[in-house]
N, C-alpha and C positions, 0 to 999 in steps of 0.2 A: 228626459222628456217622458211624461205619462203616456200610456198607449192611448188613452182617450183623445190625447192631444196629437196623436200620430195618425190615426186611421178612424175612418167612420164607414161603416157598411149600411147600405140601403136597398131598397128596391126601386129600379128605375121604370120607365114606361114599357109596357109589353112585358112585364115580368123579369126584367133584366136585373142581373146582380151588378151593383155599381160601388166600387171601392174608391173612396176618396182619401188620398193620402196627403199629409202635412209634412212634408221633408224639410229639414232645417236649410235656410237660405242665409247668406251673410247680410248683416245689418249695414255693413259698409263694404266698401272694396278695397280696403287697404291692401296693397300687394296684389290687386286684380290682374295686372298684366304679368305676374309671374308664373302662369301656367299652372301645372298640376300641384306644386307645392302651395302655391297661393289658394287653390280651391280646397285642398284638405285642412289646411289651418283656418280658412274662414269658416268652414262648415263646422269643424269641430268647436270653434269658439262660440258660434252662434247657437249651436244645439243647447248649450247650457243657458245662454242668455234667454233663449226663447221660453225655455221651461221655467226659469226663475221669475219671468215676467208674467207667467200666466197668460200668455198670448191667446187670443181667441183662434178656434180651429178655423183656418183658411186653406182648403185643401190646394196643392199645386200639383199633383199627380192624380189623374182620373183614369180608371180602368173599368170598362163595361162588359159584362159577359151576357150575351143573349141566351134566351132558351134554346136557340139553334146552335149554341156553342161558339158563335163568332165573337171574337174578342176585339174590343175597340180601345185603343190607347191615344188619349189626348197628349199630343207632343208639343212641347215648348220651343223646338228648334224648327228651322226651316230647311227644305230641301233645294240644294242649288247645284246639284249634280255630284255631291260628295258621298251620297249613299247613306245618310242618316235614316232616311225613311225605310231603309232594309236593316242596317246594323243594329238600330236600337229595337225594333220588334224582335231581332234574332235573340236579344238578351232576355226579352219577356218571354218569349216562346221557350227558351231554354229553362227558364225558372218555373214556368207554369206547366211544362210538358204538354205543350200543343203544337200542332203543326204550324210552321210559319205562314202557310197559306191561309190560316183562319184569323190572322191579325190584320186589321186595318188601322190606319192612323187618321185622326183629325187634328187640323191645326189648331193650337191653342189661341185664344183671343188676346188682344192686347191688353196685358194686365201685369204690369211690373211687380206688384207686390205678391202675386201668386207664381208668376213664371219666369222671375228673374233668373238668369244663368248664375249658378253659384260660383262660377270663376271670377264674374266681373260684377255681380250684384246689379245687373241691368238686363233686360229682356233683349238680348242680342245673340245672333249666331255668327260666330267668327273666332279667329284666333286659335284655331285648332282645338276648341274647348268642348265640343258637343260630347264626344265619347268619354272625355274626362269627367264632365259634369254628370252624364247619364249612368255611368258604370255602377255606382252604388245605389242611386235613387231607384232606377228602374229594376234592378235585380232584387232589392228588399221589397218593392211593391209586388213583383211577380211571385216571390217566395211566400209572401203573406197570403196573396189570394189562393195560391195553391194549398196552403196548410188549412184555410178554411173550408175549402171545397172538400178536402180530406175529412176534416172533422164532421161535415155534413154527410159524407157517405158513411163514416163510421157510426154516426148516431142512428142513421137509418137501418144499418144492420145489427146494431147493437154489439159492435166489436170495438177494438181499440184502434187509434189512428196508426199505431205501428204495424198493425196488420195489413195495412192498405198501401198500395203503391199507385203511382200514376203514369200514364203514357197516352199520347195521342188524344189528349182532351178528355180523358176518362179517368175515373178512380177505379181501381181493380182489388177486390179482396183476395190476397195472395192464396190463402188456403182453399178457397171455394172456387175462384174463378169469376165470381159475380163481378159485374161491371154496371157502373152508372155514368152517363155523360156528364161533363160539366154543366151542360144546359139543363139537364134534368135536375141538378143540385142547386140551382141558383137561388130558388125561393128559400129553401132550408138554409142555406149558407149565409143569406142576407140576415136572418134572425138569430144566428149564433153568436156567442161572446167572441170578442176579437182575441186570438192567440197571443201569448207574450213571447218575446225573445226568439222571434223566427229569424233565422239566418239563412242567406243565400247558399246555393250549392258550393263546394269546393270546385274551383275552376278545373281540377284534374278529372272531375266526373262529367264535364261537359260533353255533350254529344253534337251539339249544333254550333254553338260559339266556337269559333276557331277552324271552321270548315267553310270552304267556298260555297256561296249561296247566291243564286240568281236574285238580281235586283228585282224588287216587288214593282217598281215602276217602269220597267223595260217595255212591257207590252204597250201601256198607253203612250209612252215616248215615241215608239216606232210606229204605232198605227194612227198617230195624230190626235188621239183624244185627250192627252195631257193638256192641262189648262195652265198658261202662263198668265202674268198680268197684262201683256200685249194683246191677249185673246179675249179681253173682256167685251161682251156684248149685252147692251140694255136697251130697253124700249126707249125710243126717243133720244137716244145718245147722238151727240155730234163728236166730230173729231178736230183737234186743233193741232196744226203744225206751227212750231215758234221759231224765233230767231232772237239771238242775243246781240247786245252790242259787240262788235269785233274786238273792240279792246276790252279785256276782262277788267271789270269794275266801271265801265262807262254807263251812260244813261240814254234814254231816248229824248231826243229834242222835239221832233214833230214827225208825223207820219201823213204821207199822201196815199190814202187807200181807194181812191176812185176806180183804178184800173183792177184792183183786187176784188172789189165788191161786183165788178162786171163778169167776173169768172163764173162759169155755171157751176151751181152747187155750193158756192160760197155763201155764208149767212152773216158773219159778223167779223170785226177786226177788233181786237182786244189789246190794250197797252197796259202795262204794270212795269213801271221802274226801268229796268234795263232789258225787258223782253217785249216782243210783240207776237200775238198769236192770231193766227187766221183760222176761224171755225168754219167748218164746212161739213157737207153730208158724208164725205168719206175723205181719207187721207190724200188721195191723189188730187182731188180739188184743192184741199187746203194747201199743199205744195205748190199748186200752180198760182194760187191767190197769193202766197208768200212771195214767189218770184216776181210778182207783179207790183208789190209795195215799192214805194219810193220813201225811204227813211232817212232823216237827218239825225245823225248820232253825236252825242257829246262824249268825246273819248275819255274825259275825266283825267285823274291824276297819274293814271298809269301808261300814258302814251309813249313813254320813252323806255319802259321796262323791258328787260331782254333777259335771256338765260345768262348771258355774259355778266350782266349786272348782278343777277341772282347768285352766281357762282362767286363772285368777287365778295359780295356781303357775307356769304358763308364762310369764305377763307378768312377774310378780315376778322370774323367774330372768334377765331382762334388766337387773337392777339389779346383778348380778355381773359380774365380768370373765370373759370366755369366751376360747375358743382361736381365736387369728387364723389363718385358712386362707389369706388373700390379702392382700398388702400391696404396692401399687405407688405410687410418688409420696408426696406429702405433703398428706393430706387437710386438716390443720389450716391450712397455709400457704394452700391454695387457698380455704378458708373466709374466711380473713383478707384475700384479696385485694381491693383497691379495685373496687368496682363488682360484687362478687360477689353474687349472689342466692341465698340458701339456701332450700331447700325440704325440709321434714321430714313424713313420714308414718307411720302405723303400720297394719299388715295382719295379719290373721290367717286361717289356714285351719283348717276344723273337722275333727273326728274323723270316721271312716267306718267301716263294716264291708265286707265283700267281697261277700256274699250271691250266690254262684254259683248257677246253676240246679240243679245237681247238688249237693245238701247233702253236709256231711262224712259219710263212712261208711267202713267197712273190715270185712273178714271175717278172723277170727284162728282159727287152730287149733293148740292146744298139744299136742304129743304126743311121746313118746319123748326127752324132753329138749331137743326143738327147737320152732320156731314157723314156720308158714306164714302169711302175711299177703296178702290180695288187696284191691287198692284202685287208685285213680288218684292218683299223687303226683308233685309236682315234685321231690322230694328223697328218693329211695330209701334212701340211706345214713342220713339223719336219721330215716327211718321205723325202720329197724333199731335205731339207737341209743335212740329213744324206747321201744322195746319192752324193749330189754336193761336200761335204766335202772330199770325198774319190776317186772321179773320175774327178773333175774339169769340169764336165758337168753344165752348167749354171742352175740355179734353174727354170728359166723361159721355160727351154727346157726338163723339167722333168714333165711328165703328170702321176698323181695318178689316177688309176681306183680304186675306194673304193667300198668294198662289205660289205654285212653283216658280222658281228663278232661273232665268236663262243666263246665269253668270253673274256672280257677285263680285268676288276678288277683293272685297272690302268696299267697293263703290256703293253698295246698297246697304252699308252701315250708316251712311249719311242720308238725310232726307230733305235737304235744302231745296232740291229739285221739286219735291212735293209741295213746298210752301210756295215756289214760284208758280207751280200749276194752280195752286189754290186761288191765287190772287187773281188769275182769269177766270177760273171756274165759278168764283164768287159773283161774277158779273152777269151770270146767266142763270136761268131757271130749270135747266135740263141736266142730264148728265154729260159731262164733257171729258173725253178722253184726250189727253195731252201726250204727244209722242215726240221725243227728241230725235231728230234725224242723226245719222252716224256723225256728220260734220258738227253738229251742235254738241254731240256726246263727248267727241274728242276735244274740241276747242273749248268747251264750257263745262268741263267734268271737274273733278277734284284731281289733285296732284301728288304723286309719291313725292316726299321731300327730296331735295337735294342735299347731300351730306359731304363734308370733307373731313379727312382723318389724317392726323399727324401720328405716326408710331415710332417708337424707338425701343430698341432692345440691346442687352449687353450679353456676349457669350464669353464664356471662360476658355482656357486652353484647351479643354476637352471637347469643345464644341456644344456644351450645355447652355442653355438660357439661364441666366442668373437674375434678369430683371426685365420687365416689360412695362412700357407706357403707352397709354392710348388717349389721345385727346380728340374729341370728335366734336363738330358742330352741325347743326341742322334744326329744322322746325320740330317743335313739340307738339305732336298730334294730340296727345293726352291732355294737354293744357287747354286745348279747344274743345275736344270731344267729351272728355270726362274729368273736369277739374278736380272732382271730389276723389279721383284716385291718387292725386299728388299731395305730398306732405311738404310743409315749408322746408326749404333747404335740402330737399330730396330730389335727385334727379328723376326725370321722366323714365318710368321703368321700361317702357316699349323702346325708347331711344338708345337705351344701354344694354338691352338684353343681347347676350353673347359677346359683349365688347371686351370682357376680360380674358378671354380664351378658355378652353376647357383643360389647359395643360398645367402640369405642376410646376410652377415657376415660384421661386422664394420671393421675390418682390414684384408686386403689381400695383399699378395706378391707373385708374380710369377717370378721366374728367370730362364732363359734357358741357357745352355751351349752347343754349338755346338761341335761335335766331330765326325770324319770321320773314317771310316775302311780304310784299305790300297787300294790303286789304283787297279782297276779291280773289286772290290766288289761294284757294282753300287747299291746304295739305291734308291728306287722308291716309289712312291704313290701306296698304296695297298688299297683295299676297306674299307671304313670308315675313311681313311687317319688321320689326326691329332687327332680328337676326339676318334679314335680307342684306342689309348694307353692312353690317358688322362682321358677319361671316365672309363677306366679299373681301373687305379689307384684312381682316385678321388671317384668314387663310392664304391670301396672297403673300402677306408679310412672311408668314410661316415658311412658305416655299423660298422666299428670298433668304431667310435665315439659314435654311439648309444648304442653300448653294454657298453662302458665306462660310458655313461649317464643312463644306466639301462632303456633305452626307446626303445619301440617299433620302428623297423626301418622305417615303413611307416610314423608312427606318427611324428618321429623324423625329417624326411625330410619336412613334411607338415609344421612343426613348423618353418621351415627355408625358406620357399617359399612364404613369404608374398607379394613380389612384383613381382611375376611371376605367374599370374593367369592361363596362357595357361598350364604350366607345372604342376601346382597344380591340373588342371582338369583331366589331363591324369593319374596322379599318383592315384587320387580318383577313376578313372574309372577302371584302371588296378586292384587296391586293390579289388574293390567291385566284378568285374567280376571273379577274381581269387579264391573267397572265403578266402581271406587274414584273418588269426586269427582262422580258423576253425581248429579243431583237425586233425592230421595226423598220420599215423603209425610211429613206431619206425624206426629210421635212415631214415626219409624222411623229407624233408624241402622246404622251399619256400624262394627264394631269390629275392630281388627287386633292381632296378636300374632306374635312369632317365637320360635324356640328352636332351638339346636343342642345335641344331646345323643346319646349312644349311636352316634357317628359319622355321624348324620343331620342334616339341617337342614330346617326346616319353617316355613312362615308360613300363616297363616290370616286371612282376612276373614270375619266373621260379620255377617250382615245380619238384623235383627230389628225387629219393630214392638211397641209397648206400648199396649193399649186403654185408653180412660179409666178403667176400673175396675181397672186394674193387671194385666191378664193379658198375658203374654209370648207373641207368635205368632212363632216361628222362620221365617224365610223362606228362608235359603240359607246354606249354609257353602261357602266357596271355599278349598281347600287347595292349596298348592304344596309338593312334597316332594322333596327331593334325598337319596335313601338310598343313592348310590352305584349300583352294578349292582343292579337289581331283577331278582332271579333269576326270581320268576314275578310279573309285574306285576299279574295279577288278584288274587293273595293280598295284595299290598301294598295295592292299592286297598280290598280287604274288611277289611284291619288297620286301615286309616284309618276307614272307615266305622264299624266296630265300636267302635273306640277313641273316636272322637267321641261316639257315643251313649252309651258308658259314662260319659265325662266330662259331657255333658249331664244325664245322670240325676243324678250328683253335685252339679254346680253349681246345677241348678234344683229337684231334688226331695229331694236327700240330706240330710234333717235327722235326725241321730241324737242323742239325748240321754240323759243319766244323771241319776237322781234317787233318793236314798236308797240308792245303791249299785246300783241296777237300771237296766239299759238299758230305755227306755220303749217302744221300737218293738219289733215282734215278727214282722211278715210284710209282704207287698208292699202291703197296704192302708194301712199307715202308714210303710212305707219302701219307696216305689214304684219301679218300673223305668219308664223312658221307653216310651210306648206308639207303636205305628206311626203312628197318626194324629197324633202330636205331632212326629214326626221330620220335619225339614226336607229340602228338596233339598241333597244333598252332591255337589260337584263336586271331584274330585281330579285334579291334574295333576302328573304325574312329570317332574321336571327332571333331564335327563341330565348327568351329570358325569364319568363313567368311573372314579369312586373305587371301592374295594373296598366290598361291602355293609355297611351300617350297619343298626343296630336299627330296626324300625318297630312292635313290639308295644306300647311305652309312649308314644312320642311323641305319637301321635294322641289320647291322653287329656290328656297334660300341657299341650297347646296350647290346650284348651277354656276353662278357667276365666277366664284374662285376656281372651281374645277376647270371651268373653260380657260381663264386666263393662265392658269398654271400649265395647261395642255399646250396653249400657244407658245409658252416659253420653251417648253420640251421640244416642240416641233421646230422652232425657229431661232431660239437663243435670244429672242426679244422680250423685255419685260414691259408689260402694259399696266399702268395703274388707273386707268379710267376706260370706260366703254360706252358704246359700241367701238370696235377697232376697224378703221377703215381699209379695204383691201390694199390701198396704195401703201399703208404701213407694213404690210406683209409680203410684198413682193420680194422675190429672191434677189 
């Protein structure tokens, strides 16, 4: 790519230096769900394509340096607690040699052409891909800005750039000690030629990246000034409380709103397909009005649907032939080999909902043939598309005002709730804030798919695995969410990620059978995505194979990790730090699990005890993680802690059931979150490898279920292949 196609420099308002970078993004998302490998391959392929096509300069990275020295970065990712609004500025500060405190971020507008995530080819934040996507782009942009400021100073002093150094937002002439701030150089830098072949620093020279840094958003989040979508306040705005048909997929037949309209503060009652909204001056009045409605619902075709029926359909799907996503060696021959021991098991992973602390909400205002929407979303372009689909307002006339997000976990990758809200807001001429109650959010959100797994393996006389088979069935989220990611005859890459095991096994086969629940039950990405259910099944099965081989579970895994040194290193670290093999009290055990996904490698040892009456007492989690370069180690540790607690909530407490088409749980009293007094000691050990950063948002959740179920076995001698496990099943 020519330099003129990569970077343009200009003067912004107030004499600011503005660098507009056009960094290569994929023209398609083949392999989009394959994490770091897919990102690198797609970016490399697209660079050559863009150059040969002579594409117009359409910048997707903006850096603005004000005369005051303040640096502003327009960030294409969203902040939902994962720390990207600190870690990504750290990369920029490192390359530009400016204090982290001088960098502010602005949220990029909805524009998939410019701001698509290179891992996915879509403008979304999720899948542990932000650091993977930002690593090269942000560092290259920062290094180029620094080089131009150095050239501006060298031109001022009539010396060479090699005679200058940078530090703390200044260029210093090494021989004389002369200094010029970046702010003083912005005008001259904007007029200079763009330097060629600028490379980021060697990570070994980093002084900021790799060190713990305080989160830039901590102050605003603790003093209450941080703004989330639900905090939106607009002149003339009204608030709507909504209710859906109790049966997912049902419709409104008729509404008696006479009592609701008599509630003080209630202004309107709006109806759209399967939802009814009460519009009021404030949310309290809207909720009172909603309670006063008399609604006759048409339950529709799902009135007899249940989790039992869903599980049966997923289990039955395994009777069909699926799509083979991995095939090495000859499983049948290994199975027939003399002395081979065959082990066969079935696992299943239950459905879940996301239940973020900030429930679904958005504020919409239709005016002058256009629409403004205020919310926190992981997918701003999908938000535009959801509104356009139900209102016929062109996408280009829909402006998304994106906020901080009070919990995403994949739920806010979808925008169907925005489309529902748009149907209501289209009926009024004022800004309308639509808020899902906790009950509506749990009962009418999106669902983590229910999966079933059939696995088989053969062991030789020495206790080594000679063949492994994994057949799994469940919903294909990618087929709904991003069908362009799929290729004919190729399995959903998310559904099968981590299904093949990370171990060296001569013969492997993985086969996936897609099967969907009835329309209305929208399956969606859930924190941990594909590896969540695959690591659960595979690592539980590995423990069973270790028992069959009469081997220690850690030693058994290490014996099969010959060509995976990074995973071997984290497993050895976790075992050593946890005291693996040391004596424990009765009905107390340690469970181990490993996983590599999103360019990261993790091992966990979970220690727990089980009381005679079946109560599980978590004692300690020991995690070893190799995520490559940890840009902000404190944030990485926090991600592990939060991901672990999220996973523990699911595996221990997350019982979601459907009966007669209705989700039976409604709030945190019957779909609880883990409490602080239930949370164990969590020790996180970062293992350095020097690799490029991998993802950390998902992996901390995905490792939990197998470690937990293996620890239960170690404590009780009972093997469980589904969860949550009831206390009755654990009694002495």
